[in-house]
C-alpha positions in Angstrom: 28.1 -37.6 -2.9 31.0 -39.7 -1.5 30.6 -43.5 -1.1 31.6 -44.7 2.4 33.5 -47.8 3.3 32.1 -49.2 6.6 33.6 -51.0 9.6 31.2 -53.4 11.3 30.4 -54.2 14.8 30.8 -57.8 16.0 28.6 -60.1 18.1 30.0 -63.1 20.0 26.9 -65.3 20.3 27.8 -68.8 21.5 26.9 -70.6 18.2 29.5 -68.6 16.2 32.8 -69.5 14.8 36.0 -68.0 13.4 35.4 -67.9 9.6 34.4 -64.3 9.4 37.9 -63.4 10.7 39.7 -66.1 8.7 37.9 -65.8 5.3 36.1 -62.4 5.4 39.0 -60.2 6.9 37.1 -59.2 10.0 39.7 -57.7 12.4 37.5 -57.9 15.5 39.0 -59.2 18.8 36.1 -61.5 19.6 35.9 -65.3 19.8 33.6 -66.7 18.7 32.6 -64.1 16.1 29.1 -65.0 15.2 27.8 -62.0 13.4 29.2 -58.8 11.9 26.7 -55.9 11.5 28.1 -54.6 8.3 25.7 -51.7 7.6 23.7 -50.8 10.7 22.5 -47.7 12.6 20.6 -49.8 15.2 21.3 -48.8 18.8 22.4 -52.4 19.6 25.3 -52.2 17.1 26.3 -49.3 14.8 28.8 -49.6 11.9 31.6 -47.0 11.6 32.6 -45.0 8.6 36.1 -46.1 7.6 36.9 -43.8 4.7 36.6 -40.2 3.5 35.2 -37.1 5.1 33.3 -38.8 7.9 35.9 -41.4 8.8 35.6 -42.4 12.5 31.9 -41.4 12.8 29.1 -43.9 13.2 26.9 -44.2 10.2 24.0 -43.2 12.5 25.7 -39.9 13.2 26.3 -39.2 9.5 22.6 -39.9 8.7 21.3 -37.9 11.6 23.4 -34.9 10.2 22.5 -35.7 6.6 19.1 -37.4 6.4 19.0 -36.4 2.7 21.6 -39.1 2.0 18.8 -41.7 2.5 16.9 -40.4 -0.5 13.4 -39.0 -1.0 11.8 -42.3 0.1 13.4 -42.2 3.6 14.8 -38.7 4.4 11.7 -37.6 6.3 11.9 -40.6 8.6 15.6 -39.8 9.2 16.7 -43.4 9.9 18.2 -46.2 7.9 15.4 -48.7 7.3 17.6 -51.8 6.8 20.5 -53.7 8.3 23.1 -55.9 6.5 24.9 -58.7 8.4 27.3 -61.6 7.9 26.6 -64.7 10.0 28.9 -67.6 10.7 26.9 -70.5 12.2 29.5 -72.9 13.5 26.7 -74.4 15.5 22.9 -74.3 14.9 21.0 -71.2 16.0 18.0 -71.2 18.2 14.6 -72.0 16.7 13.0 -68.5 16.6 10.5 -66.2 15.1 10.2 -62.4 14.4 7.2 -60.2 14.8 5.8 -57.8 12.2 5.9 -54.0 12.6 2.5 -53.7 14.3 3.3 -56.2 17.1 6.9 -55.1 17.5 6.1 -51.4 17.8 3.4 -52.2 20.4 5.5 -54.6 22.5 9.1 -53.7 21.8 9.1 -50.1 20.7 11.0 -50.9 17.5 10.3 -52.3 14.0 9.5 -55.9 13.2 11.8 -58.0 11.2 11.4 -59.2 7.6 14.6 -60.7 6.4 16.4 -62.4 3.5 19.2 -64.9 3.6 21.8 -65.4 0.8 23.9 -68.5 1.5 27.6 -67.7 1.0 28.8 -71.2 1.9 27.4 -74.4 3.4 29.0 -77.6 4.5 27.9 -80.9 2.9 24.4 -81.9 4.2 23.9 -78.6 5.9 20.2 -77.7 6.7 18.1 -74.9 8.0 14.7 -74.8 9.5 11.9 -73.0 7.7 8.3 -73.3 8.9 6.4 -76.3 10.2 6.2 -79.7 8.7 2.5 -80.0 9.6 -0.1 -77.8 11.4 0.5 -77.3 15.1 -1.0 -75.3 17.9 0.1 -73.8 21.2 -0.4 -77.0 23.2 1.5 -79.1 20.8 4.4 -76.6 20.7 4.5 -76.2 24.5 4.7 -79.9 25.1 7.4 -80.3 22.3 9.6 -77.6 23.9 9.2 -79.1 27.4 10.0 -82.7 26.1 12.8 -81.7 23.6 10.8 -83.1 20.7 10.2 -79.9 18.8 12.4 -81.1 15.9 9.7 -83.5 14.6 7.3 -80.7 13.9 9.8 -78.5 12.0 10.4 -78.4 8.2 14.1 -79.0 7.4 15.6 -77.7 4.1 18.9 -78.7 2.5 21.2 -75.8 1.9 23.7 -75.0 -0.9 25.9 -72.1 -1.7 24.0 -69.5 -3.6 20.5 -70.3 -2.2 18.2 -67.5 -1.3 15.5 -67.6 1.4 12.9 -65.0 2.2 11.7 -65.1 5.8 8.6 -63.0 6.5 7.5 -62.2 10.1 5.7 -65.1 11.8 7.9 -67.8 10.1 9.6 -70.2 12.5 13.2 -70.6 11.4 16.8 -71.4 12.3 20.1 -71.4 10.5 21.8 -74.8 10.8 25.4 -75.5 11.6 28.1 -75.1 9.0 26.4 -72.3 7.1 27.7 -68.7 6.3 25.0 -66.3 5.4 24.6 -62.7 4.3 21.4 -61.4 5.9 19.4 -58.4 4.7 16.7 -57.3 7.1 14.7 -54.5 8.5 16.6 -52.4 11.0 15.4 -54.4 14.1 16.8 -56.6 16.8 13.6 -58.3 17.9 13.9 -62.1 18.1 11.7 -64.5 20.0 13.4 -67.8 20.9 11.0 -70.7 20.8 13.6 -73.4 21.6 17.4 -73.4 22.2 18.4 -77.0 22.8 18.8 -76.3 26.5 22.1 -74.6 25.8 23.8 -72.5 28.5 25.5 -69.2 28.1 29.0 -68.3 29.2 27.6 -67.8 32.8 26.2 -71.2 32.9 22.6 -70.0 32.6 20.1 -71.3 30.1 19.3 -68.7 27.4 16.0 -67.0 27.8 13.1 -68.3 25.7 10.2 -66.0 24.7 7.5 -68.7 24.2 4.4 -66.6 24.9 5.4 -63.8 22.6 6.4 -66.3 20.0 3.0 -67.9 20.1 1.4 -64.5 19.6 3.2 -64.0 16.3 3.8 -67.5 14.9 2.2 -68.8 11.7 1.4 -72.3 12.8 0.2 -73.6 9.4 2.2 -75.9 7.1 5.4 -74.4 5.7 4.8 -72.7 2.3 6.7 -74.0 -0.8 10.0 -72.2 -0.6 11.5 -73.5 -3.7 13.1 -70.6 -5.5 11.5 -69.2 -8.7 13.7 -69.1 -11.8 15.8 -66.0 -11.4 16.5 -63.9 -14.6 20.1 -63.0 -15.2 20.9 -59.9 -17.3 24.2 -59.9 -19.0 26.1 -56.9 -20.1 29.8 -56.7 -21.2 31.9 -57.3 -18.1 29.1 -58.3 -15.7 25.9 -60.0 -14.9 23.0 -59.0 -12.7 20.4 -61.1 -11.0 17.5 -60.0 -8.8 17.4 -62.1 -5.7 14.6 -60.5 -3.7 12.2 -57.6 -3.8 9.8 -56.8 -1.0 8.2 -53.8 0.7 11.3 -53.2 2.8 14.4 -53.8 0.5 15.6 -55.1 -2.8 18.7 -57.2 -3.4 20.7 -58.1 -6.5 23.6 -60.3 -7.0 26.2 -58.8 -9.3 29.1 -60.7 -10.8 31.8 -58.5 -12.4 34.5 -59.9 -14.7 35.7 -56.5 -15.9 33.5 -53.4 -15.4 30.1 -52.5 -14.0 28.5 -49.1 -14.3 25.4 -48.0 -12.3 23.8 -44.9 -10.8 22.4 -44.0 -7.4 19.4 -41.8 -8.0 17.6 -39.5 -5.6 15.0 -42.1 -4.6 17.1 -44.4 -2.3 20.5 -45.0 -0.9 22.4 -48.2 -1.9 24.6 -50.7 -0.1 27.3 -52.9 -1.7 28.5 -56.0 0.1 31.5 -57.8 -1.5 31.2 -61.6 -1.2 34.1 -62.7 -3.4 37.1 -61.1 -5.1 38.2 -57.4 -5.0 37.8 -54.3 -7.1 37.8 -50.5 -7.1 34.8 -48.2 -7.0 35.1 -44.8 -8.8 32.8 -41.8 -9.1 33.6 -38.1 -9.3 34.3 -38.0 -5.6 36.3 -41.0 -4.8 38.6 -43.9 -5.7 37.7 -46.6 -3.2 39.4 -50.1 -3.0 37.4 -52.9 -1.5 37.5 -56.7 -1.3 35.8 -59.8 0.1 33.9 -59.0 3.2 33.8 -55.2 2.7 30.6 -53.1 2.8 30.1 -49.7 1.2 27.2 -47.2 1.8 26.3 -45.1 -1.2 24.3 -41.9 -0.4 21.8 -40.8 -3.0 23.1 -38.7 -6.0 26.5 -40.5 -5.9 26.3 -39.9 -9.7 27.6 -42.5 -12.1 29.6 -45.2 -10.3 32.1 -47.6 -11.9 33.4 -50.8 -10.4 36.4 -52.4 -12.0 37.8 -55.8 -10.9 36.9 -59.5 -10.7 34.4 -59.9 -7.9 30.9 -60.8 -6.7 28.7 -58.5 -4.7 25.3 -57.9 -3.3 23.7 -54.6 -4.2 21.0 -53.6 -1.8 18.6 -50.7 -1.6 15.5 -49.7 0.4 
């Protein structure tokens, strides 16, 4: 099978900046450029194949024609279960929460959202919001939103490059200003805004809140300990591998290559590569594909032995 370089779709949310264009080579005529959906088949934004036999088609079109590319784990469902994004938070995002599958399927007719953040860069003293600082209830939250005092109830976390955060459904959260993140998530676009600092959109209207639905799904207990467990790094000649996250929806590794990395894509699940630093070349029996910082590659199952040569860092993701 032939690996496919992808071209992302962009989103111009008001809190975004310009760093994805300046530092991650995103040639998208959009300012601000808040997000790029690097690997996505979601109807709200579909990435395009930019190389090989299927160049110019959406990844969704390719998978619809070839569900076997997803692997034995997903081919019967016929849809890509994950989404991979880059996010540039020039300003802080809304305080928000995502539902689980059961609630989202019942109320939104799509999947819920479990997600993981990998911090690519963070300004000094950058913070994000993760959970509540103390137990709350609906009445406390309603009054806090109405009086602009929600901040005192939220748990703030200092952020550094290389940090990893796992955000299960029901967790109140927000990316703070000055942070660039790679996000791996379920293929869903369901977000319930709890609070948005009374900001107005480009039409001068306050952005919609979804307080009642948020209350339905929020975990209002004290934030769990989110300190990262010690991550085990495996070294082989020319590269190192580090498991960042494994859950019921996806698995993500950080790979650092100083010479050569060899791996296989078996028949169980597709894989996705997101290059976060450097550049290299991917070879298998079907292709010779150059890629660099900011590029994303979809690997169908049975891509045989793959070899990456170069000096680079990447995230390797699979369902």
